[in-house]
C-alpha positions in Angstrom: -111.2 -107.9 -46.9 -109.6 -104.7 -45.8 -107.1 -102.7 -48.0 -103.4 -103.1 -47.1 -101.9 -100.5 -44.8 -99.3 -98.4 -46.4 -96.1 -98.0 -44.4 -93.9 -94.9 -44.5 -90.9 -97.1 -44.0 -91.5 -99.5 -46.9 -90.8 -97.6 -50.2 -91.3 -100.8 -52.2 -94.1 -102.9 -50.7 -94.6 -106.4 -52.0 -97.3 -106.6 -54.7 -98.6 -110.2 -55.1 -99.9 -109.3 -58.6 -96.6 -108.2 -59.9 -94.9 -111.1 -61.6 -92.2 -109.1 -63.5 -89.4 -110.4 -61.3 -90.5 -114.0 -61.1 -87.7 -115.2 -63.3 -85.0 -113.0 -61.8 -81.9 -115.0 -60.7 -81.4 -115.2 -56.9 -78.9 -112.7 -55.4 -75.3 -114.0 -55.0 -74.9 -114.4 -51.2 -71.4 -115.6 -51.4 -70.2 -118.0 -48.7 -73.2 -119.1 -46.6 -71.4 -121.6 -44.3 -72.5 -121.1 -40.7 -69.9 -121.6 -37.9 -70.2 -124.4 -35.4 -69.9 -122.7 -32.0 -68.6 -124.1 -28.7 -67.9 -122.2 -25.4 -64.2 -122.5 -24.6 -64.7 -121.8 -20.9 -66.8 -123.7 -18.4 -66.0 -120.8 -16.0 -63.9 -117.7 -16.4 -60.1 -118.0 -15.7 -59.2 -116.4 -12.4 -57.8 -112.9 -12.3 -55.0 -114.4 -10.1 -53.8 -116.4 -13.1 -51.0 -114.8 -15.1 -52.3 -113.1 -18.3 -51.2 -114.6 -21.6 -50.0 -112.5 -24.4 -52.7 -111.7 -27.0 -51.2 -111.8 -30.4 -52.6 -110.2 -33.6 -55.2 -112.5 -35.0 -56.3 -114.0 -31.7 -58.3 -110.9 -30.7 -59.0 -109.6 -34.2 -57.1 -106.3 -33.5 -53.7 -105.2 -34.5 -51.3 -104.0 -31.8 -51.7 -100.3 -31.2 -48.9 -97.8 -30.7 -48.2 -96.1 -27.4 -50.2 -92.8 -27.5 -47.7 -91.3 -25.0 -48.4 -89.2 -21.9 -48.9 -90.2 -18.3 -51.9 -92.4 -17.3 -54.4 -90.9 -15.0 -55.3 -92.5 -11.7 -57.9 -95.2 -11.9 -59.1 -98.2 -9.8 -60.6 -101.6 -10.6 -63.1 -103.4 -8.5 -62.2 -107.0 -9.2 -65.2 -108.4 -7.5 -67.6 -106.4 -9.6 -65.6 -107.1 -12.8 -65.5 -110.8 -12.1 -69.2 -110.9 -11.5 -70.0 -109.1 -14.7 -67.7 -111.4 -16.8 -69.3 -114.5 -15.3 -72.7 -113.1 -16.1 -71.7 -112.4 -19.7 -70.2 -115.9 -20.0 -73.4 -117.5 -18.7 -75.5 -115.5 -21.2 -73.1 -116.5 -24.0 -73.4 -120.2 -23.1 -77.2 -119.9 -23.3 -77.1 -118.1 -26.6 -74.6 -120.6 -28.1 -76.9 -123.5 -27.0 -79.9 -121.9 -28.7 -77.9 -121.1 -31.8 -76.6 -124.6 -32.2 -80.2 -126.0 -31.7 -81.5 -123.6 -34.4 -78.6 -124.3 -36.7 -79.0 -128.1 -36.4 -82.8 -127.9 -37.0 -82.5 -125.6 -40.1 -79.7 -127.6 -41.8 -81.5 -130.9 -41.1 -84.9 -129.8 -42.4 -84.1 -127.5 -45.3 -84.5 -130.3 -47.8 -88.1 -130.9 -46.9 -89.5 -128.1 -44.8 -91.1 -126.3 -47.7 -92.9 -129.3 -49.0 -90.4 -130.3 -51.6 -91.1 -134.0 -50.9 -94.9 -133.8 -50.6 -96.5 -136.9 -52.2 -100.0 -138.1 -53.0 -100.9 -141.6 -52.1 -101.6 -144.0 -54.9 -105.2 -144.9 -55.8 -106.8 -148.1 -54.7 -108.8 -150.5 -56.8 -112.6 -149.9 -56.9 -115.1 -152.8 -56.8 -118.4 -152.3 -58.6 -121.0 -154.4 -56.8 -123.5 -154.0 -59.6 -121.3 -155.4 -62.4 -119.2 -157.3 -59.9 -116.0 -156.1 -61.5 -112.8 -154.4 -60.2 -111.2 -151.3 -61.6 -107.5 -151.6 -61.1 -105.8 -148.8 -59.2 -102.2 -147.5 -59.1 -100.8 -147.6 -55.6 -97.6 -145.7 -56.6 -97.3 -142.4 -54.7 -96.9 -139.3 -56.9 -95.6 -135.8 -56.2 -98.2 -133.1 -55.3 -98.7 -130.0 -57.3 -96.8 -128.1 -54.5 -93.6 -130.2 -54.8 -92.0 -128.5 -57.7 -92.8 -124.9 -56.7 -91.5 -125.8 -53.2 -88.2 -126.9 -54.7 -87.9 -123.6 -56.6 -88.7 -121.7 -53.4 -86.2 -123.7 -51.4 -83.5 -123.0 -53.9 -83.8 -119.3 -53.0 -84.8 -119.5 -49.3 -82.2 -122.0 -48.1 -79.2 -119.8 -49.0 -80.9 -116.8 -47.3 -81.5 -118.9 -44.1 -77.9 -120.1 -44.1 -76.7 -116.5 -44.5 -78.8 -115.5 -41.5 -77.3 -118.3 -39.4 -73.8 -117.2 -40.5 -74.6 -113.7 -39.3 -75.8 -114.9 -35.9 -72.8 -117.1 -35.5 -70.4 -114.4 -36.4 -72.0 -112.0 -33.9 -71.7 -114.6 -31.1 -68.0 -115.2 -32.0 -67.4 -111.5 -31.5 -69.3 -111.7 -28.1 -66.9 -114.5 -27.1 -63.9 -112.5 -28.1 -65.1 -109.5 -26.1 -65.6 -111.6 -23.0 -62.1 -113.0 -23.3 -60.6 -109.5 -23.7 -62.5 -108.2 -20.7 -61.3 -111.1 -18.6 -57.8 -110.7 -19.9 -57.9 -107.0 -18.8 -58.8 -108.1 -15.3 -55.8 -110.5 -15.2 -53.5 -107.7 -16.4 -54.7 -105.2 -13.8 -54.5 -107.9 -11.1 -51.0 -108.8 -12.1 -50.0 -105.2 -12.1 -51.6 -104.8 -8.6 -49.7 -107.8 -7.2 -46.4 -106.3 -8.5 -47.0 -102.8 -7.3 -45.5 -103.2 -3.8 -42.6 -101.0 -2.8 -39.3 -103.0 -2.7 -37.8 -103.8 0.7 -35.3 -101.2 2.0 -31.6 -102.0 1.7 -30.3 -104.4 4.3 -27.7 -101.9 5.6 -30.4 -99.2 6.2 -31.1 -96.0 4.5 -28.5 -93.2 4.6 -28.4 -89.7 3.2 
């Protein structure tokens, strides 16, 4: 068996022979509830739809003050912007589906996945053909030697797994908020473009 490779990035490598921390309490991870995610849009709202006001709390950002000064010229390619938003939305749908599948599997199996419920079958009776006698057995299943250590391991590992799911879910929620904000920006620019026509001249003509 070869010696372990020392990594320059791991200042405290795991030592299987060090049992000084075996009885340390698990870290307090706080709330480990993972969000149940759903995609609100089957397809992105059209840029031709009037943009709705975004209030504080919906986007996660407070209203910013006007920085002042004239805006510089810019242009928006609505076709490209719409294609990119649709692409992000489709990717988000796939990620949410995979996340929900993983979340369902983890939460459904964490009570047994580490062998907490492993059992040994009971013993059957044995017949001695020489003495022509039966030795009674006990057909009651009994926990394996792995069951109790598995329960102790699960008590520490399950909260860590749930915390991981919580982090993934929170990240995907931010992705959804970002997609909604980008699409809202497209609606705002589109609305401004539709209302940027010069007004019709006065009915009596222009004088001066």
